C-alpha positions as CSV (number, residue, x, y, z in Angstrom):
1,X,121.8,79.9,89.8
2,X,118.6,80.6,87.8
3,X,115.8,78.1,88.2
4,X,114.4,77.8,84.6
5,X,111.3,76.0,85.7
6,X,110.3,78.8,88.1
7,X,110.9,81.5,85.5
8,X,109.0,79.5,82.8
9,X,106.2,78.9,85.3
10,X,106.0,82.7,86.0
11,X,105.8,83.4,82.3
12,X,103.0,80.8,82.0
13,X,101.2,82.4,84.9
14,X,101.4,85.7,83.0
15,X,99.9,84.1,79.9
16,X,97.2,82.4,82.0
17,X,96.2,85.8,83.5
18,X,96.2,87.5,80.1
19,X,93.9,84.8,78.7
20,X,91.6,85.0,81.8
21,X,91.2,88.8,81.4
22,X,90.3,88.4,77.7
23,X,87.8,85.6,78.3
24,X,84.2,86.0,79.2
25,X,82.8,83.9,82.0
26,X,80.9,81.6,79.7
27,X,84.2,80.3,78.3
28,X,86.2,80.0,81.6
29,X,88.3,77.0,82.2
30,X,88.1,75.3,85.6
31,X,91.2,77.3,86.9
32,X,89.7,80.5,85.5
33,X,86.4,79.9,87.2
34,X,88.2,79.4,90.5
35,X,90.1,82.7,90.0
36,X,86.9,84.6,89.2
37,X,85.2,83.1,92.2
38,X,88.1,84.2,94.5
39,X,88.0,87.7,93.1
40,X,84.3,88.0,93.9
41,X,84.9,86.6,97.4
42,X,87.8,89.1,97.9
43,X,85.5,92.0,97.0
44,X,82.9,90.8,99.5
45,X,85.5,90.4,102.3
46,X,87.2,93.7,101.4
47,X,85.0,96.1,99.4
48,X,88.0,98.2,98.4
49,X,89.0,95.3,96.1
50,X,86.6,96.0,93.3
51,X,86.6,93.8,90.3
52,X,88.0,96.7,88.2
53,X,90.9,97.2,90.6
54,X,91.7,93.5,90.9
55,X,91.7,93.1,87.1
56,X,93.9,96.2,86.7
57,X,96.3,94.8,89.2
58,X,96.4,91.3,87.6
59,X,97.0,93.0,84.2
60,X,100.0,94.9,85.6
61,X,101.6,91.8,87.0
62,X,101.0,89.7,83.8
63,X,102.6,92.4,81.7
64,X,105.8,92.0,83.6
65,X,106.2,88.2,83.3
66,X,108.1,87.7,80.1
67,X,111.1,85.4,80.2
68,X,113.3,88.2,79.0
69,X,112.0,90.7,81.5
70,X,112.5,88.3,84.4
71,X,116.0,87.2,83.4
72,X,117.1,90.8,82.8
73,X,116.0,91.6,86.3
74,X,117.7,88.6,87.9
75,X,120.9,89.1,85.9
76,X,121.9,92.0,88.2
77,X,122.2,89.7,91.2
78,X,124.3,86.8,92.5
79,X,121.6,84.4,93.6
80,X,122.1,82.2,96.6
81,X,122.7,78.5,96.3
82,X,121.5,77.8,99.8
83,X,117.8,78.1,100.6
84,X,116.9,80.1,103.7
85,X,113.5,80.6,105.2
86,X,112.3,84.2,104.7
87,X,109.3,85.3,106.8
88,X,107.0,87.7,104.9
89,X,104.5,89.8,106.8
90,X,102.3,91.2,104.0
91,X,100.2,94.4,103.8
92,X,96.7,94.4,102.4
93,X,96.0,98.0,101.3
94,X,95.8,97.1,97.6
95,X,95.3,93.8,95.8
96,X,98.4,91.4,95.8
97,X,100.5,94.2,97.3
98,X,102.9,91.6,98.8
99,X,103.3,89.5,95.6
100,X,106.6,91.2,94.7
101,X,108.2,90.1,97.9
102,X,107.0,86.5,97.3
103,X,108.4,86.5,93.8
104,X,111.7,88.0,95.0
105,X,112.1,85.3,97.7
106,X,111.2,82.4,95.4
107,X,113.4,83.5,92.5
108,X,116.4,84.2,94.9
109,X,116.1,80.4,95.7
110,X,114.7,80.9,99.2
111,X,111.5,79.7,100.9
112,X,108.9,82.3,101.6
113,X,107.0,81.8,104.9
114,X,104.0,84.0,104.4
115,X,101.8,85.7,106.9
116,X,98.9,87.1,104.8
117,X,97.0,90.2,105.6
118,X,93.4,89.6,106.7
119,X,92.4,92.2,104.1
120,X,94.0,90.2,101.2
121,X,93.9,86.5,102.1
122,X,92.3,84.8,99.1
123,X,94.0,85.7,95.9
124,X,97.7,85.4,96.6
125,X,97.5,81.7,97.8
126,X,95.8,80.8,94.6
127,X,98.1,82.8,92.3
128,X,101.0,81.1,94.1
129,X,99.4,77.7,93.7
130,X,99.1,78.3,89.9
131,X,102.7,79.5,89.6
132,X,103.8,76.3,91.4
133,X,101.7,74.1,89.1
134,X,103.1,75.9,86.0
135,X,106.7,75.3,87.5
136,X,106.4,71.5,87.8
137,X,105.7,71.9,91.5
138,X,109.3,73.1,92.2
139,X,108.3,76.1,94.4
140,X,108.5,75.5,98.1
141,X,106.5,77.9,100.3
142,X,104.4,78.0,103.5
143,X,101.4,80.1,104.5
144,X,101.3,80.5,108.3
145,X,99.3,82.2,111.0
146,X,102.4,82.9,113.0
147,X,106.0,83.4,111.9
148,X,108.4,80.8,113.4
149,X,111.7,79.2,112.3
150,X,112.9,81.9,109.9
151,X,116.4,83.1,108.9
152,X,115.3,86.6,107.8
153,X,112.1,88.6,107.6
154,X,110.5,91.3,105.4
155,X,107.6,93.0,107.0
156,X,105.3,95.9,105.9
157,X,103.2,97.9,108.3
158,X,102.2,101.3,109.6
159,X,104.7,103.4,111.5
160,X,103.2,102.2,114.8
161,X,103.4,98.6,113.7
162,X,106.9,99.1,112.4
163,X,108.2,100.1,115.8
164,X,106.8,96.9,117.3
165,X,108.2,94.9,114.4
166,X,111.6,96.5,114.7
167,X,111.7,95.5,118.4
168,X,110.3,92.0,117.8
169,X,112.8,91.2,115.0
170,X,115.7,93.2,116.4
171,X,117.9,90.0,116.4
172,X,116.9,89.0,112.9
173,X,118.1,90.0,109.5
174,X,115.2,92.2,108.3
175,X,113.6,94.8,106.1
176,X,110.9,96.6,108.0
177,X,108.8,99.0,105.9
178,X,106.8,101.9,107.2
179,X,104.2,104.3,105.9
180,X,105.1,106.1,102.7
181,X,103.2,108.1,100.2
182,X,103.8,109.8,96.9
183,X,103.9,113.4,95.7
184,X,103.6,115.3,92.4
185,X,105.5,118.4,91.5
186,X,103.8,120.4,88.8
187,X,105.5,123.0,86.6
188,X,102.2,124.7,85.7
189,X,102.3,124.0,81.9
190,X,101.2,120.4,82.1
191,X,98.8,119.4,79.3
192,X,95.3,118.2,80.0
193,X,96.4,114.7,79.1
194,X,99.2,114.8,81.7
195,X,96.8,116.0,84.4
196,X,94.4,113.3,83.5
197,X,97.2,110.7,83.9
198,X,98.0,112.4,87.3
199,X,94.4,111.5,88.3
200,X,95.3,107.8,87.8
201,X,98.2,108.3,90.2
202,X,95.8,109.8,92.7
203,X,92.6,107.8,92.4
204,X,93.7,104.3,91.3
205,X,92.9,101.8,94.2
206,X,90.9,104.7,95.7
207,X,94.2,106.3,96.9
208,X,95.0,103.5,99.3
209,X,98.5,102.6,98.0
210,X,101.9,104.0,99.1
211,X,102.4,104.8,95.4
212,X,99.2,107.0,95.3
213,X,99.8,110.7,95.2
214,X,98.4,112.4,98.3
215,X,100.3,115.7,98.0
216,X,100.8,118.1,95.1
217,X,103.2,121.0,94.8
218,X,102.0,123.7,92.3
219,X,103.5,127.0,91.2
220,X,101.9,130.2,92.7
221,X,100.0,131.2,89.5
222,X,98.4,127.8,88.7
223,X,94.6,127.7,88.9
224,X,93.1,124.8,90.9
225,X,90.3,124.6,88.3
226,X,92.7,122.9,85.9
227,X,93.1,120.0,88.4
228,X,89.3,119.6,89.0
229,X,88.6,119.7,85.3
230,X,91.0,116.9,84.5
231,X,90.1,114.8,87.5
232,X,86.4,114.6,86.4
233,X,86.7,111.2,84.8
234,X,87.1,109.7,88.3
235,X,83.8,111.2,89.5
236,X,82.3,107.8,90.0
237,X,84.6,107.1,93.0
238,X,81.9,108.8,95.1
239,X,79.5,105.9,94.3
240,X,81.7,103.6,96.3
241,X,80.2,103.4,99.8
242,X,83.4,103.3,101.8
243,X,85.0,106.1,99.8
244,X,81.8,108.2,100.1
245,X,81.9,107.7,103.9
246,X,85.4,109.1,104.1
247,X,84.5,112.0,101.9
248,X,81.4,112.9,104.0
249,X,83.3,112.6,107.2
250,X,86.3,114.7,106.1
251,X,84.1,117.3,104.6
252,X,82.0,117.6,107.8
253,X,85.2,118.0,109.9
254,X,86.5,120.8,107.6
255,X,83.2,122.6,107.8
256,X,83.0,122.3,111.6
257,X,86.5,123.6,111.9
258,X,85.9,126.3,109.3
259,X,88.9,125.1,107.4
260,X,89.3,126.4,103.8
261,X,89.1,123.7,101.2
262,X,88.0,123.4,97.6
263,X,85.4,120.7,96.7
264,X,84.1,119.2,93.5
265,X,81.6,116.7,95.1
266,X,84.0,113.7,95.0
267,X,87.4,115.0,96.1
268,X,88.6,117.9,98.2
269,X,91.8,120.0,97.7
270,X,93.2,121.5,100.9
271,X,96.2,123.8,101.2
272,X,98.2,122.0,103.8
273,X,101.9,121.3,104.3
274,X,101.3,117.7,105.5
275,X,102.6,115.0,103.3
276,X,99.8,112.5,104.0
277,X,96.2,113.5,103.3
278,X,93.0,111.7,104.5
279,X,91.2,109.5,101.9
280,X,89.2,111.7,99.5
281,X,91.4,114.7,100.2
282,X,94.5,115.9,98.2
283,X,96.9,118.3,100.1
284,X,98.6,120.9,98.0
285,X,100.9,123.8,98.5
286,X,102.2,126.6,96.2
287,X,105.9,127.3,95.6
288,X,107.6,130.5,94.4
289,X,110.7,128.8,93.0
290,X,111.4,125.3,91.9
291,X,114.2,125.1,94.6
292,X,111.5,125.4,97.2
293,X,109.7,122.3,95.8
294,X,113.0,120.4,95.5
295,X,113.8,121.3,99.1
296,X,110.4,119.9,100.3
297,X,111.0,116.6,98.4
298,X,114.5,116.3,99.8
299,X,113.4,117.0,103.4
300,X,110.6,114.4,103.2
301,X,112.4,111.8,101.2
302,X,112.3,109.2,104.0
303,X,108.5,109.2,103.7
304,X,108.1,109.6,100.0
305,X,107.7,106.5,97.9
306,X,107.9,108.1,94.5
307,X,107.7,111.6,92.9
308,X,105.7,112.3,89.8
309,X,107.0,115.2,87.7
310,X,108.2,116.2,84.2
311,X,111.8,115.1,83.5
312,X,112.9,118.7,82.9
313,X,112.3,119.6,86.5
314,X,115.5,117.6,87.4
315,X,113.9,115.6,90.1
316,X,114.4,111.9,90.6
317,X,110.9,111.2,89.3
318,X,108.6,109.1,87.1
319,X,106.1,110.2,84.5
320,X,102.4,111.0,84.9
321,X,100.2,107.9,85.2
322,X,103.1,105.6,86.0
323,X,102.9,105.2,89.8
324,X,100.8,102.0,89.7
325,X,102.9,100.4,87.0
326,X,106.2,99.6,88.8
327,X,108.8,97.4,87.1
328,X,110.2,94.3,88.6
329,X,113.3,96.2,89.8
330,X,111.3,98.9,91.5
331,X,111.5,98.3,95.3
332,X,109.3,99.5,98.1
333,X,111.0,102.2,100.3
334,X,113.8,102.1,97.7
335,X,115.4,99.2,99.5
336,X,116.7,96.6,97.1
337,X,114.9,93.4,98.2
338,X,116.9,91.2,95.9
339,X,120.2,92.5,97.1
340,X,119.2,91.8,100.6
341,X,118.1,88.2,99.7
342,X,121.4,87.6,97.9
343,X,123.4,87.9,101.1
344,X,121.3,86.3,103.8
């Protein structure tokens, strides 16, 4: 059964965020001032959460929160009439990365019991508080230090953490997510505009998200210069202290090991079969036939979050520049969270 107040509240939250992003600080309401303050605090506590990245993230969420959009998403599921307590262990690699899980639990008529990441502990509680206010205080949720008394759990962590979580929650209904990353398969005839959009897929959030591209497959005859030329509008990433530290460290390691790599003073390209690359490095490989590229994607599908490619390549993929704009029915690890929540 749909809860109209919660849906209406989410729509109002989207409108509030849109207005906040349009306003200047001299005209902020009290609620907007509080949000701006928490964004500044978040950047101090976690320097990866720059104002630009937080604003981009808020804009993406707000753009999804129309009544029609939410109802179309929910219409695919038989929502529970009985509320269960769902434990959420959230990640903190990019701003509000756990918000989709929270929304899913609330709109499936369950109660989220939320363990925040220490890297992202300020924004989500306030966003949730606003949503509750806009929903006539009909949202029940808890923010806890330790998960207890839950009926199911959704947890996100590294591969090492996931092994621990799988053991710890072995007797519980659960979704346990592990490390994933994203790849791009290039045909070689991409336009400059498409390659510039690919740069968004690589550099947005400094490459810290599972939807960021860390591995590129290119045809044998494609020149690397085309990539560097079209990535140049992200050259200012090197001015971020933590990013620059990663760049300097990885560059020094490659020089010491006499590894071959290509460098444009803010990102390195390295010919490497590994799916995951260090921050500030993009791994790439060349293929002779498209079947080789498809085989790579297929053999690594358990660790790939999304594939960026032209539609004509025949891969299950999304367009250039789309990795950080997932829809409401896009699920981490391709596990349908709402379907899981419908049967607990």
